[in-house]
N, CA, C, O and the ligand as a Tripos MOL2 file, in Angstrom:
@<TRIPOS>MOLECULE
protein
  313   311    79     0     0
PROTEIN
NO_CHARGES

@<TRIPOS>ATOM
      1 N          88.1900  153.5280  113.6650 N.3       1 MET1
      2 CA         86.9320  152.7760  113.6400 C.3       1 MET1
      3 C          87.1760  151.3740  113.0750 C.2       1 MET1
      4 O          87.9910  151.1870  112.1710 O.2       1 MET1
      5 N          86.4770  150.4270  113.6100 N.am      2 ARG2
      6 CA         86.4780  149.0840  113.0490 C.3       2 ARG2
      7 C          85.1260  148.8370  112.4110 C.2       2 ARG2
      8 O          84.1390  149.4930  112.7420 O.2       2 ARG2
      9 N          85.0920  147.9070  111.5160 N.am      3 SER3
     10 CA         83.7980  147.6070  110.9280 C.3       3 SER3
     11 C          83.6880  146.1240  110.6060 C.2       3 SER3
     12 O          84.6800  145.4190  110.4160 O.2       3 SER3
     13 N          82.4450  145.6900  110.5550 N.am      4 TYR4
     14 CA         82.1610  144.2940  110.2420 C.3       4 TYR4
     15 C          80.8110  144.2460  109.5280 C.2       4 TYR4
     16 O          79.8250  144.8200  109.9910 O.2       4 TYR4
     17 N          80.7910  143.5570  108.4030 N.am      5 THR5
     18 CA         79.5520  143.4280  107.6330 C.3       5 THR5
     19 C          79.1640  141.9660  107.5660 C.2       5 THR5
     20 O          79.9930  141.1040  107.2750 O.2       5 THR5
     21 N          77.9050  141.6950  107.8360 N.am      6 TYR6
     22 CA         77.4850  140.2860  107.8310 C.3       6 TYR6
     23 C          76.0860  140.1330  107.2690 C.2       6 TYR6
     24 O          75.2690  141.0520  107.3110 O.2       6 TYR6
     25 N          75.8370  138.9620  106.7500 N.am      7 ARG7
     26 CA         74.5290  138.6620  106.1650 C.3       7 ARG7
     27 C          73.5850  138.1720  107.2480 C.2       7 ARG7
     28 O          73.9910  137.4830  108.1850 O.2       7 ARG7
     29 N          72.3320  138.5360  107.1060 N.am      8 ILE8
     30 CA         71.3360  138.0920  108.0820 C.3       8 ILE8
     31 C          70.2560  137.2380  107.4400 C.2       8 ILE8
     32 O          69.4030  136.6820  108.1330 O.2       8 ILE8
     33 N          70.2900  137.1320  106.1060 N.am      9 TYR9
     34 CA         69.3080  136.3000  105.4180 C.3       9 TYR9
     35 C          70.0140  135.1200  104.7710 C.2       9 TYR9
     36 O          71.1570  135.2500  104.3340 O.2       9 TYR9
     37 N          69.3550  133.9810  104.7030 N.am     10 PRO10
     38 CA         69.9570  132.8130  104.0520 C.3      10 PRO10
     39 C          70.0910  133.0320  102.5430 C.2      10 PRO10
     40 O          69.4190  133.8850  101.9630 O.2      10 PRO10
     41 N          70.9590  132.2570  101.9320 N.am     11 ALA11
     42 CA         71.2860  132.4510  100.5200 C.3      11 ALA11
     43 C          70.0630  132.3090   99.6020 C.2      11 ALA11
     44 O          70.0520  132.8600   98.5010 O.2      11 ALA11
     45 N          69.0520  131.5870  100.0400 N.am     12 ASP12
     46 CA         67.8880  131.4020   99.1690 C.3      12 ASP12
     47 C          66.8200  132.4670   99.4030 C.2      12 ASP12
     48 O          65.7280  132.3890   98.8400 O.2      12 ASP12
     49 N          67.1340  133.4570  100.2310 N.am     13 SER13
     50 CA         66.1640  134.5200  100.4900 C.3      13 SER13
     51 C          66.2790  135.6250   99.4450 C.2      13 SER13
     52 O          67.3800  135.9310   98.9870 O.2      13 SER13
     53 N          65.1490  136.2260   99.0640 N.am     14 PRO14
     54 CA         65.2100  137.3660   98.1470 C.3      14 PRO14
     55 C          65.9030  138.5790   98.7850 C.2      14 PRO14
     56 O          66.2950  139.5150   98.0880 O.2      14 PRO14
     57 N          66.0460  138.5510  100.1030 N.am     15 HIS15
     58 CA         66.6990  139.6680  100.8080 C.3      15 HIS15
     59 C          68.1600  139.4030  101.1060 C.2      15 HIS15
     60 O          68.7910  140.1390  101.8650 O.2      15 HIS15
     61 N          68.6910  138.3650  100.5150 N.am     16 TYR16
     62 CA         70.0700  137.9400  100.8280 C.3      16 TYR16
     63 C          71.0720  139.0860  100.7640 C.2      16 TYR16
     64 O          72.0220  139.1240  101.5470 O.2      16 TYR16
     65 N          70.8700  140.0120   99.8480 N.am     17 GLU17
     66 CA         71.8390  141.1050   99.6550 C.3      17 GLU17
     67 C          71.7300  142.2080  100.7090 C.2      17 GLU17
     68 O          72.5750  143.1010  100.7740 O.2      17 GLU17
     69 N          70.6930  142.1370  101.5230 N.am     18 ARG18
     70 CA         70.5780  143.1100  102.6210 C.3      18 ARG18
     71 C          71.3870  142.6210  103.8000 C.2      18 ARG18
     72 O          71.0700  141.5970  104.4070 O.2      18 ARG18
     73 N          72.4330  143.3570  104.1210 N.am     19 CYS19
     74 CA         73.3340  142.9550  105.2040 C.3      19 CYS19
     75 C          73.3460  144.0100  106.2890 C.2      19 CYS19
     76 O          72.8120  145.1070  106.1250 O.2      19 CYS19
     77 N          73.9680  143.6540  107.3990 N.am     20 ILE20
     78 CA         74.1680  144.6330  108.4610 C.3      20 ILE20
     79 C          75.6280  145.0580  108.4490 C.2      20 ILE20
     80 O          76.5330  144.2240  108.4430 O.2      20 ILE20
     81 N          75.8410  146.3630  108.4460 N.am     21 GLY21
     82 CA         77.2000  146.8920  108.5430 C.3      21 GLY21
     83 C          77.3600  147.5650  109.8970 C.2      21 GLY21
     84 O          76.6940  148.5570  110.1920 O.2      21 GLY21
     85 N          78.2470  147.0180  110.7140 N.am     22 LEU22
     86 CA         78.5180  147.6060  112.0310 C.3      22 LEU22
     87 C          79.8300  148.3740  111.9630 C.2      22 LEU22
     88 O          80.8010  147.9110  111.3640 O.2      22 LEU22
     89 N          79.8510  149.5460  112.5770 N.am     23 SER23
     90 CA         81.1050  150.2910  112.7310 C.3      23 SER23
     91 C          81.1940  150.7190  114.1780 C.2      23 SER23
     92 O          80.2020  151.1260  114.7820 O.2      23 SER23
     93 N          82.3820  150.6230  114.7250 N.am     24 TRP24
     94 CA         82.5170  151.0340  116.1170 C.3      24 TRP24
     95 C          83.9100  151.5240  116.4210 C.2      24 TRP24
     96 O          84.8730  151.2400  115.7100 O.2      24 TRP24
     97 N          83.9800  152.2690  117.5010 N.am     25 CYS25
     98 CA         85.2610  152.7540  117.9960 C.3      25 CYS25
     99 C          85.6980  151.8260  119.1210 C.2      25 CYS25
    100 O          84.9920  151.7070  120.1220 O.2      25 CYS25
    101 N          86.8490  151.1630  118.9810 N.am     26 PRO26
    102 CA         87.2760  150.2290  120.0200 C.3      26 PRO26
    103 C          87.6190  150.9280  121.3330 C.2      26 PRO26
    104 O          87.6510  150.2910  122.3860 O.2      26 PRO26
    105 N          87.8740  152.2250  121.2750 N.am     27 GLY27
    106 CA         88.1950  152.9560  122.4940 C.3      27 GLY27
    107 C          86.9720  153.2070  123.3520 C.2      27 GLY27
    108 O          86.9630  152.8610  124.5330 O.2      27 GLY27
    109 N          85.9440  153.8010  122.7790 N.am     28 CYS28
    110 CA         84.7920  154.1800  123.6070 C.3      28 CYS28
    111 C          83.5650  153.3250  123.3330 C.2      28 CYS28
    112 O          82.5270  153.5280  123.9620 O.2      28 CYS28
    113 N          83.6590  152.3750  122.4090 N.am     29 ARG29
    114 CA         82.6020  151.4120  122.1460 C.3      29 ARG29
    115 C          81.3350  152.0120  121.5340 C.2      29 ARG29
    116 O          80.3140  151.3310  121.4410 O.2      29 ARG29
    117 N          81.3890  153.2710  121.1210 N.am     30 VAL30
    118 CA         80.2470  153.8220  120.4130 C.3      30 VAL30
    119 C          80.1320  153.0990  119.0780 C.2      30 VAL30
    120 O          81.1240  152.9500  118.3660 O.2      30 VAL30
    121 N          78.9230  152.6480  118.7330 N.am     31 TYR31
    122 CA         78.7930  151.9370  117.4780 C.3      31 TYR31
    123 C          77.5660  152.3670  116.7000 C.2      31 TYR31
    124 O          76.6110  152.9070  117.2590 O.2      31 TYR31
    125 N          77.6090  152.1170  115.4030 N.am     32 THR32
    126 CA         76.4340  152.3220  114.5780 C.3      32 THR32
    127 C          76.2180  151.0520  113.7680 C.2      32 THR32
    128 O          77.1680  150.3880  113.3520 O.2      32 THR32
    129 N          74.9720  150.7380  113.5590 N.am     33 GLY33
    130 CA         74.6200  149.5910  112.7340 C.3      33 GLY33
    131 C          73.6780  150.0780  111.6520 C.2      33 GLY33
    132 O          72.7410  150.8270  111.9280 O.2      33 GLY33
    133 N          73.9210  149.6590  110.4330 N.am     34 ALA34
    134 CA         73.0660  150.1100  109.3380 C.3      34 ALA34
    135 C          72.8650  148.9780  108.3390 C.2      34 ALA34
    136 O          73.7000  148.0840  108.2030 O.2      34 ALA34
    137 N          71.7340  149.0440  107.6460 N.am     35 MET35
    138 CA         71.4770  148.1010  106.5760 C.3      35 MET35
    139 C          72.3370  148.4950  105.3840 C.2      35 MET35
    140 O          72.2870  149.6370  104.9290 O.2      35 MET35
    141 N          73.1160  147.5640  104.8850 N.am     36 VAL36
    142 CA         73.9360  147.8420  103.7040 C.3      36 VAL36
    143 C          73.6550  146.7890  102.6390 C.2      36 VAL36
    144 O          73.2610  145.6620  102.9400 O.2      36 VAL36
    145 N          73.8640  147.1810  101.3980 N.am     37 HIS37
    146 CA         73.6110  146.2780  100.2780 C.3      37 HIS37
    147 C          74.9280  145.6540   99.8230 C.2      37 HIS37
    148 O          75.8580  146.3620   99.4370 O.2      37 HIS37
    149 N          74.9990  144.3440   99.8710 N.am     38 VAL38
    150 CA         76.2060  143.6570   99.3960 C.3      38 VAL38
    151 C          75.7830  142.6620   98.3180 C.2      38 VAL38
    152 O          74.9820  141.7660   98.5800 O.2      38 VAL38
    153 N          76.3200  142.8160   97.1030 N.am     39 PRO39
    154 CA         75.9180  141.9260   96.0170 C.3      39 PRO39
    155 C          76.1070  140.4550   96.3940 C.2      39 PRO39
    156 O          77.0430  140.0790   97.1000 O.2      39 PRO39
    157 N          75.2060  139.6680   95.9060 N.am     40 ARG40
    158 CA         75.1490  138.2410   96.1690 C.3      40 ARG40
    159 C          76.4860  137.5150   95.9100 C.2      40 ARG40
    160 O          76.8310  136.5640   96.6100 O.2      40 ARG40
    161 N          77.2180  137.9770   94.9050 N.am     41 ASP41
    162 CA         78.4460  137.2540   94.5500 C.3      41 ASP41
    163 C          79.6770  137.7420   95.3170 C.2      41 ASP41
    164 O          80.7820  137.2540   95.0800 O.2      41 ASP41
    165 N          79.5000  138.6950   96.2280 N.am     42 ARG42
    166 CA         80.6510  139.1210   97.0160 C.3      42 ARG42
    167 C          80.7260  138.3000   98.3070 C.2      42 ARG42
    168 O          79.7880  138.2890   99.1040 O.2      42 ARG42
    169 N          81.8400  137.6250   98.4960 N.am     43 ALA43
    170 CA         82.0130  136.8110   99.6970 C.3      43 ALA43
    171 C          82.3930  137.7130  100.8690 C.2      43 ALA43
    172 O          83.3020  138.5370  100.7700 O.2      43 ALA43
    173 N          81.6830  137.5400  101.9700 N.am     44 LEU44
    174 CA         82.0200  138.2980  103.1730 C.3      44 LEU44
    175 C          82.7520  137.3720  104.1360 C.2      44 LEU44
    176 O          82.3100  136.2460  104.3600 O.2      44 LEU44
    177 N          83.8660  137.8270  104.7100 N.am     45 PRO45
    178 CA         84.5490  136.9810  105.6930 C.3      45 PRO45
    179 C          83.6410  136.7680  106.9030 C.2      45 PRO45
    180 O          83.0260  137.7110  107.4010 O.2      45 PRO45
    181 N          83.5640  135.5420  107.3620 N.am     46 ASP46
    182 CA         82.7010  135.2090  108.4960 C.3      46 ASP46
    183 C          83.5550  135.0360  109.7500 C.2      46 ASP46
    184 O          84.2030  134.0080  109.9460 O.2      46 ASP46
    185 N          83.5370  136.0700  110.5940 N.am     47 ALA47
    186 CA         84.3730  136.0520  111.8000 C.3      47 ALA47
    187 C          83.8630  135.0400  112.8200 C.2      47 ALA47
    188 O          84.5680  134.7210  113.7770 O.2      47 ALA47
    189 N          82.6500  134.5320  112.6280 N.am     48 LEU48
    190 CA         82.0600  133.6190  113.6110 C.3      48 LEU48
    191 C          82.0540  132.1770  113.1240 C.2      48 LEU48
    192 O          81.4460  131.3040  113.7420 O.2      48 LEU48
    193 N          82.7360  131.9370  112.0110 N.am     49 ALA49
    194 CA         82.6450  130.6230  111.3630 C.3      49 ALA49
    195 C          83.0430  129.4700  112.2800 C.2      49 ALA49
    196 O          82.5200  128.3630  112.1530 O.2      49 ALA49
    197 N          83.9650  129.7280  113.1980 N.am     50 ALA50
    198 CA         84.4820  128.6500  114.0360 C.3      50 ALA50
    199 C          83.5890  128.3490  115.2370 C.2      50 ALA50
    200 O          83.8330  127.3810  115.9570 O.2      50 ALA50
    201 N          82.5720  129.1520  115.4580 N.am     51 LEU51
    202 CA         81.7670  129.0040  116.6680 C.3      51 LEU51
    203 C          80.6460  127.9950  116.4980 C.2      51 LEU51
    204 O          80.1220  127.8240  115.3970 O.2      51 LEU51
    205 N          80.2740  127.3230  117.5890 N.am     52 PRO52
    206 CA         79.0940  126.4580  117.5350 C.3      52 PRO52
    207 C          77.8430  127.3080  117.2820 C.2      52 PRO52
    208 O          77.7950  128.4700  117.6860 O.2      52 PRO52
    209 N          76.8370  126.7400  116.6210 N.am     53 PRO53
    210 CA         75.6520  127.5030  116.2040 C.3      53 PRO53
    211 C          74.9830  128.2870  117.3270 C.2      53 PRO53
    212 O          74.5340  129.4110  117.1040 O.2      53 PRO53
    213 N          74.9070  127.7150  118.5380 N.am     54 GLU54
    214 CA         74.1880  128.4300  119.6000 C.3      54 GLU54
    215 C          74.9840  129.6500  120.0770 C.2      54 GLU54
    216 O          74.4060  130.6680  120.4570 O.2      54 GLU54
    217 N          76.3010  129.5330  120.0520 N.am     55 HIS55
    218 CA         77.1450  130.6740  120.4370 C.3      55 HIS55
    219 C          77.0100  131.7940  119.3940 C.2      55 HIS55
    220 O          76.8510  132.9680  119.7260 O.2      55 HIS55
    221 N          77.0790  131.3870  118.1320 N.am     56 ARG56
    222 CA         76.8770  132.2920  116.9960 C.3      56 ARG56
    223 C          75.5900  133.0850  117.1140 C.2      56 ARG56
    224 O          75.5590  134.3060  116.9660 O.2      56 ARG56
    225 N          74.5240  132.3350  117.3870 N.am     57 GLU57
    226 CA         73.2130  132.9420  117.4690 C.3      57 GLU57
    227 C          73.1330  133.9740  118.5960 C.2      57 GLU57
    228 O          72.5350  135.0390  118.4490 O.2      57 GLU57
    229 N          73.7560  133.6220  119.7300 N.am     58 ARG58
    230 CA         73.7530  134.5360  120.8690 C.3      58 ARG58
    231 C          74.4270  135.8530  120.4930 C.2      58 ARG58
    232 O          73.9550  136.9280  120.8600 O.2      58 ARG58
    233 N          75.5270  135.7590  119.7630 N.am     59 LEU59
    234 CA         76.2400  136.9850  119.3680 C.3      59 LEU59
    235 C          75.4420  137.7820  118.3390 C.2      59 LEU59
    236 O          75.3890  139.0110  118.3940 O.2      59 LEU59
    237 N          74.8210  137.0660  117.4000 N.am     60 LEU60
    238 CA         74.0960  137.7690  116.3380 C.3      60 LEU60
    239 C          72.8100  138.4110  116.8540 C.2      60 LEU60
    240 O          72.2410  139.2840  116.1990 O.2      60 LEU60
    241 N          72.3580  137.9800  118.0190 N.am     61 ASN61
    242 CA         71.1520  138.5700  118.5990 C.3      61 ASN61
    243 C          71.4260  139.8630  119.3370 C.2      61 ASN61
    244 O          70.4880  140.5410  119.7560 O.2      61 ASN61
    245 N          72.6590  140.2140  119.5040 N.am     62 SER62
    246 CA         72.9830  141.4130  120.2580 C.3      62 SER62
    247 C          74.1860  142.1000  119.6380 C.2      62 SER62
    248 O          75.2970  141.5700  119.6560 O.2      62 SER62
    249 N          73.9570  143.2740  119.0950 N.am     63 GLU63
    250 CA         75.0650  143.9750  118.4340 C.3      63 GLU63
    251 C          76.1860  144.2920  119.4140 C.2      63 GLU63
    252 O          77.3600  144.2380  119.0470 O.2      63 GLU63
    253 N          75.8420  144.6210  120.6520 N.am     64 SER64
    254 CA         76.9100  144.9840  121.5840 C.3      64 SER64
    255 C          77.7230  143.7500  121.9780 C.2      64 SER64
    256 O          78.9360  143.8420  122.1680 O.2      64 SER64
    257 N          77.0550  142.5870  122.1020 N.am     65 ARG65
    258 CA         77.7900  141.3580  122.3990 C.3      65 ARG65
    259 C          78.6860  140.9590  121.2240 C.2      65 ARG65
    260 O          79.8170  140.5060  121.4020 O.2      65 ARG65
    261 N          78.1440  141.1440  120.0280 N.am     66 LEU66
    262 CA         78.9080  140.8220  118.8240 C.3      66 LEU66
    263 C          80.1750  141.6780  118.7490 C.2      66 LEU66
    264 O          81.2580  141.1810  118.4360 O.2      66 LEU66
    265 N          80.0220  142.9590  119.0390 N.am     67 ILE67
    266 CA         81.1770  143.8630  118.9940 C.3      67 ILE67
    267 C          82.2050  143.4740  120.0530 C.2      67 ILE67
    268 O          83.4080  143.5150  119.7980 O.2      67 ILE67
    269 N          81.7340  143.1000  121.2350 N.am     68 ASP68
    270 CA         82.6630  142.6250  122.2660 C.3      68 ASP68
    271 C          83.4840  141.4520  121.7450 C.2      68 ASP68
    272 O          84.7020  141.4000  121.9140 O.2      68 ASP68
    273 N          82.8020  140.5280  121.1200 N.am     69 TYR69
    274 CA         83.4900  139.3490  120.5950 C.3      69 TYR69
    275 C          84.4770  139.7350  119.5030 C.2      69 TYR69
    276 O          85.6320  139.3120  119.5230 O.2      69 TYR69
    277 N          84.0220  140.5330  118.5590 N.am     70 LEU70
    278 CA         84.8700  140.9010  117.4260 C.3      70 LEU70
    279 C          86.1110  141.6670  117.8800 C.2      70 LEU70
    280 O          87.2030  141.4830  117.3410 O.2      70 LEU70
    281 N          85.9240  142.5210  118.8710 N.am     71 ASP71
    282 CA         87.0570  143.2920  119.3800 C.3      71 ASP71
    283 C          88.1510  142.3730  119.9050 C.2      71 ASP71
    284 O          89.3370  142.6760  119.7780 O.2      71 ASP71
    285 N          87.7540  141.2610  120.4880 N.am     72 GLY72
    286 CA         88.7370  140.3380  121.0460 C.3      72 GLY72
    287 C          89.3210  139.4020  120.0050 C.2      72 GLY72
    288 O          90.3530  138.7830  120.2600 O.2      72 GLY72
    289 N          88.7000  139.2770  118.8460 N.am     73 HIS73
    290 CA         89.1290  138.2470  117.8930 C.3      73 HIS73
    291 C          89.5190  138.7740  116.5230 C.2      73 HIS73
    292 O          89.9200  137.9980  115.6550 O.2      73 HIS73
    293 N          89.4100  140.0670  116.3160 N.am     74 MET74
    294 CA         89.6420  140.5780  114.9570 C.3      74 MET74
    295 C          91.0640  141.0580  114.7110 C.2      74 MET74
    296 O          91.4500  141.2770  113.5630 O.2      74 MET74
    297 N          91.8340  141.2220  115.7510 N.am     75 GLU75
    298 CA         93.1810  141.7850  115.6100 C.3      75 GLU75
    299 C          93.9690  141.0960  114.5010 C.2      75 GLU75
    300 O          94.5750  141.7530  113.6540 O.2      75 GLU75
    301 N          93.9520  139.7980  114.5180 N.am     76 ALA76
    302 CA         94.7450  139.0300  113.5530 C.3      76 ALA76
    303 C          94.3050  139.2850  112.1100 C.2      76 ALA76
    304 O          95.1020  139.1680  111.1790 O.2      76 ALA76
    305 N          93.0470  139.6310  111.9400 N.am     77 ALA77
    306 CA         92.5050  139.7790  110.5880 C.3      77 ALA77
    307 C          92.7620  141.1740  110.0040 C.2      77 ALA77
    308 O          92.4800  141.4140  108.8300 O.2      77 ALA77
    309 N          93.2880  142.0800  110.8080 N.am     78 GLN78
    310 CA         93.3900  143.4530  110.2960 C.3      78 GLN78
    311 C          94.8090  143.9100  110.0440 C.2      78 GLN78
    312 O          95.0250  145.0430  109.6140 O.2      78 GLN78
    313 ZN         85.8820  156.6160  120.3920 Zn       79 ZN79
@<TRIPOS>BOND
     1     1     2 1
     2     2     3 1
     3     3     4 2
     4     3     5 am
     5     5     6 1
     6     6     7 1
     7     7     8 2
     8     7     9 am
     9     9    10 1
    10    10    11 1
    11    11    12 2
    12    11    13 am
    13    13    14 1
    14    14    15 1
    15    15    16 2
    16    15    17 am
    17    17    18 1
    18    18    19 1
    19    19    20 2
    20    19    21 am
    21    21    22 1
    22    22    23 1
    23    23    24 2
    24    23    25 am
    25    25    26 1
    26    26    27 1
    27    27    28 2
    28    27    29 am
    29    29    30 1
    30    30    31 1
    31    31    32 2
    32    31    33 am
    33    33    34 1
    34    34    35 1
    35    35    36 2
    36    35    37 am
    37    37    38 1
    38    38    39 1
    39    39    40 2
    40    39    41 am
    41    41    42 1
    42    42    43 1
    43    43    44 2
    44    43    45 am
    45    45    46 1
    46    46    47 1
    47    47    48 2
    48    47    49 am
    49    49    50 1
    50    50    51 1
    51    51    52 2
    52    51    53 am
    53    53    54 1
    54    54    55 1
    55    55    56 2
    56    55    57 am
    57    57    58 1
    58    58    59 1
    59    59    60 2
    60    59    61 am
    61    61    62 1
    62    62    63 1
    63    63    64 2
    64    63    65 am
    65    65    66 1
    66    66    67 1
    67    67    68 2
    68    67    69 am
    69    69    70 1
    70    70    71 1
    71    71    72 2
    72    71    73 am
    73    73    74 1
    74    74    75 1
    75    75    76 2
    76    75    77 am
    77    77    78 1
    78    78    79 1
    79    79    80 2
    80    79    81 am
    81    81    82 1
    82    82    83 1
    83    83    84 2
    84    83    85 am
    85    85    86 1
    86    86    87 1
    87    87    88 2
    88    87    89 am
    89    89    90 1
    90    90    91 1
    91    91    92 2
    92    91    93 am
    93    93    94 1
    94    94    95 1
    95    95    96 2
    96    95    97 am
    97    97    98 1
    98    98    99 1
    99    99   100 2
   100    99   101 am
   101   101   102 1
   102   102   103 1
   103   103   104 2
   104   103   105 am
   105   105   106 1
   106   106   107 1
   107   107   108 2
   108   107   109 am
   109   109   110 1
   110   110   111 1
   111   111   112 2
   112   111   113 am
   113   113   114 1
   114   114   115 1
   115   115   116 2
   116   115   117 am
   117   117   118 1
   118   118   119 1
   119   119   120 2
   120   119   121 am
   121   121   122 1
   122   122   123 1
   123   123   124 2
   124   123   125 am
   125   125   126 1
   126   126   127 1
   127   127   128 2
   128   127   129 am
   129   129   130 1
   130   130   131 1
   131   131   132 2
   132   131   133 am
   133   133   134 1
   134   134   135 1
   135   135   136 2
   136   135   137 am
   137   137   138 1
   138   138   139 1
   139   139   140 2
   140   139   141 am
   141   141   142 1
   142   142   143 1
   143   143   144 2
   144   143   145 am
   145   145   146 1
   146   146   147 1
   147   147   148 2
   148   147   149 am
   149   149   150 1
   150   150   151 1
   151   151   152 2
   152   151   153 am
   153   153   154 1
   154   154   155 1
   155   155   156 2
   156   155   157 am
   157   157   158 1
   158   158   159 1
   159   159   160 2
   160   159   161 am
   161   161   162 1
   162   162   163 1
   163   163   164 2
   164   163   165 am
   165   165   166 1
   166   166   167 1
   167   167   168 2
   168   167   169 am
   169   169   170 1
   170   170   171 1
   171   171   172 2
   172   171   173 am
   173   173   174 1
   174   174   175 1
   175   175   176 2
   176   175   177 am
   177   177   178 1
   178   178   179 1
   179   179   180 2
   180   179   181 am
   181   181   182 1
   182   182   183 1
   183   183   184 2
   184   183   185 am
   185   185   186 1
   186   186   187 1
   187   187   188 2
   188   187   189 am
   189   189   190 1
   190   190   191 1
   191   191   192 2
   192   191   193 am
   193   193   194 1
   194   194   195 1
   195   195   196 2
   196   195   197 am
   197   197   198 1
   198   198   199 1
   199   199   200 2
   200   199   201 am
   201   201   202 1
   202   202   203 1
   203   203   204 2
   204   203   205 am
   205   205   206 1
   206   206   207 1
   207   207   208 2
   208   207   209 am
   209   209   210 1
   210   210   211 1
   211   211   212 2
   212   211   213 am
   213   213   214 1
   214   214   215 1
   215   215   216 2
   216   215   217 am
   217   217   218 1
   218   218   219 1
   219   219   220 2
   220   219   221 am
   221   221   222 1
   222   222   223 1
   223   223   224 2
   224   223   225 am
   225   225   226 1
   226   226   227 1
   227   227   228 2
   228   227   229 am
   229   229   230 1
   230   230   231 1
   231   231   232 2
   232   231   233 am
   233   233   234 1
   234   234   235 1
   235   235   236 2
   236   235   237 am
   237   237   238 1
   238   238   239 1
   239   239   240 2
   240   239   241 am
   241   241   242 1
   242   242   243 1
   243   243   244 2
   244   243   245 am
   245   245   246 1
   246   246   247 1
   247   247   248 2
   248   247   249 am
   249   249   250 1
   250   250   251 1
   251   251   252 2
   252   251   253 am
   253   253   254 1
   254   254   255 1
   255   255   256 2
   256   255   257 am
   257   257   258 1
   258   258   259 1
   259   259   260 2
   260   259   261 am
   261   261   262 1
   262   262   263 1
   263   263   264 2
   264   263   265 am
   265   265   266 1
   266   266   267 1
   267   267   268 2
   268   267   269 am
   269   269   270 1
   270   270   271 1
   271   271   272 2
   272   271   273 am
   273   273   274 1
   274   274   275 1
   275   275   276 2
   276   275   277 am
   277   277   278 1
   278   278   279 1
   279   279   280 2
   280   279   281 am
   281   281   282 1
   282   282   283 1
   283   283   284 2
   284   283   285 am
   285   285   286 1
   286   286   287 1
   287   287   288 2
   288   287   289 am
   289   289   290 1
   290   290   291 1
   291   291   292 2
   292   291   293 am
   293   293   294 1
   294   294   295 1
   295   295   296 2
   296   295   297 am
   297   297   298 1
   298   298   299 1
   299   299   300 2
   300   299   301 am
   301   301   302 1
   302   302   303 1
   303   303   304 2
   304   303   305 am
   305   305   306 1
   306   306   307 1
   307   307   308 2
   308   307   309 am
   309   309   310 1
   310   310   311 1
   311   311   312 2
@<TRIPOS>SUBSTRUCTURE
     1 MET1         2 RESIDUE 1 A MET
     2 ARG2         6 RESIDUE 1 A ARG
     3 SER3        10 RESIDUE 1 A SER
     4 TYR4        14 RESIDUE 1 A TYR
     5 THR5        18 RESIDUE 1 A THR
     6 TYR6        22 RESIDUE 1 A TYR
     7 ARG7        26 RESIDUE 1 A ARG
     8 ILE8        30 RESIDUE 1 A ILE
     9 TYR9        34 RESIDUE 1 A TYR
    10 PRO10       38 RESIDUE 1 A PRO
    11 ALA11       42 RESIDUE 1 A ALA
    12 ASP12       46 RESIDUE 1 A ASP
    13 SER13       50 RESIDUE 1 A SER
    14 PRO14       54 RESIDUE 1 A PRO
    15 HIS15       58 RESIDUE 1 A HIS
    16 TYR16       62 RESIDUE 1 A TYR
    17 GLU17       66 RESIDUE 1 A GLU
    18 ARG18       70 RESIDUE 1 A ARG
    19 CYS19       74 RESIDUE 1 A CYS
    20 ILE20       78 RESIDUE 1 A ILE
    21 GLY21       82 RESIDUE 1 A GLY
    22 LEU22       86 RESIDUE 1 A LEU
    23 SER23       90 RESIDUE 1 A SER
    24 TRP24       94 RESIDUE 1 A TRP
    25 CYS25       98 RESIDUE 1 A CYS
    26 PRO26      102 RESIDUE 1 A PRO
    27 GLY27      106 RESIDUE 1 A GLY
    28 CYS28      110 RESIDUE 1 A CYS
    29 ARG29      114 RESIDUE 1 A ARG
    30 VAL30      118 RESIDUE 1 A VAL
    31 TYR31      122 RESIDUE 1 A TYR
    32 THR32      126 RESIDUE 1 A THR
    33 GLY33      130 RESIDUE 1 A GLY
    34 ALA34      134 RESIDUE 1 A ALA
    35 MET35      138 RESIDUE 1 A MET
    36 VAL36      142 RESIDUE 1 A VAL
    37 HIS37      146 RESIDUE 1 A HIS
    38 VAL38      150 RESIDUE 1 A VAL
    39 PRO39      154 RESIDUE 1 A PRO
    40 ARG40      158 RESIDUE 1 A ARG
    41 ASP41      162 RESIDUE 1 A ASP
    42 ARG42      166 RESIDUE 1 A ARG
    43 ALA43      170 RESIDUE 1 A ALA
    44 LEU44      174 RESIDUE 1 A LEU
    45 PRO45      178 RESIDUE 1 A PRO
    46 ASP46      182 RESIDUE 1 A ASP
    47 ALA47      186 RESIDUE 1 A ALA
    48 LEU48      190 RESIDUE 1 A LEU
    49 ALA49      194 RESIDUE 1 A ALA
    50 ALA50      198 RESIDUE 1 A ALA
    51 LEU51      202 RESIDUE 1 A LEU
    52 PRO52      206 RESIDUE 1 A PRO
    53 PRO53      210 RESIDUE 1 A PRO
    54 GLU54      214 RESIDUE 1 A GLU
    55 HIS55      218 RESIDUE 1 A HIS
    56 ARG56      222 RESIDUE 1 A ARG
    57 GLU57      226 RESIDUE 1 A GLU
    58 ARG58      230 RESIDUE 1 A ARG
    59 LEU59      234 RESIDUE 1 A LEU
    60 LEU60      238 RESIDUE 1 A LEU
    61 ASN61      242 RESIDUE 1 A ASN
    62 SER62      246 RESIDUE 1 A SER
    63 GLU63      250 RESIDUE 1 A GLU
    64 SER64      254 RESIDUE 1 A SER
    65 ARG65      258 RESIDUE 1 A ARG
    66 LEU66      262 RESIDUE 1 A LEU
    67 ILE67      266 RESIDUE 1 A ILE
    68 ASP68      270 RESIDUE 1 A ASP
    69 TYR69      274 RESIDUE 1 A TYR
    70 LEU70      278 RESIDUE 1 A LEU
    71 ASP71      282 RESIDUE 1 A ASP
    72 GLY72      286 RESIDUE 1 A GLY
    73 HIS73      290 RESIDUE 1 A HIS
    74 MET74      294 RESIDUE 1 A MET
    75 GLU75      298 RESIDUE 1 A GLU
    76 ALA76      302 RESIDUE 1 A ALA
    77 ALA77      306 RESIDUE 1 A ALA
    78 GLN78      310 RESIDUE 1 A GLN
    79 ZN79       313 GROUP 0 **** ****
C-alpha cells in the first residue's frame, strides 16, 4: 500500500490539523480516504509543490486523479 497525507485547510484555519490520509494499492488502484489529525507543527511533504496552482487544484478535487499523479511521481520519494 502507498499512502499520502495532505492538508486541506489553510494555516490560519481552526481546522488546519484536519487532513486527508489516502491509502491505495498501486496494483489494483483500490483506495481509501479518511480524515486524519496531524498536529500543526508537523511538516507534511507536499508532492504537488512544483505544480502550477490550477493543476494542483485539479488533482486535489479528485482523489482518483490525485492517486494517478502520485503513482507516477512518488517512486523517487520512497
Ligand atoms: Zn491491490
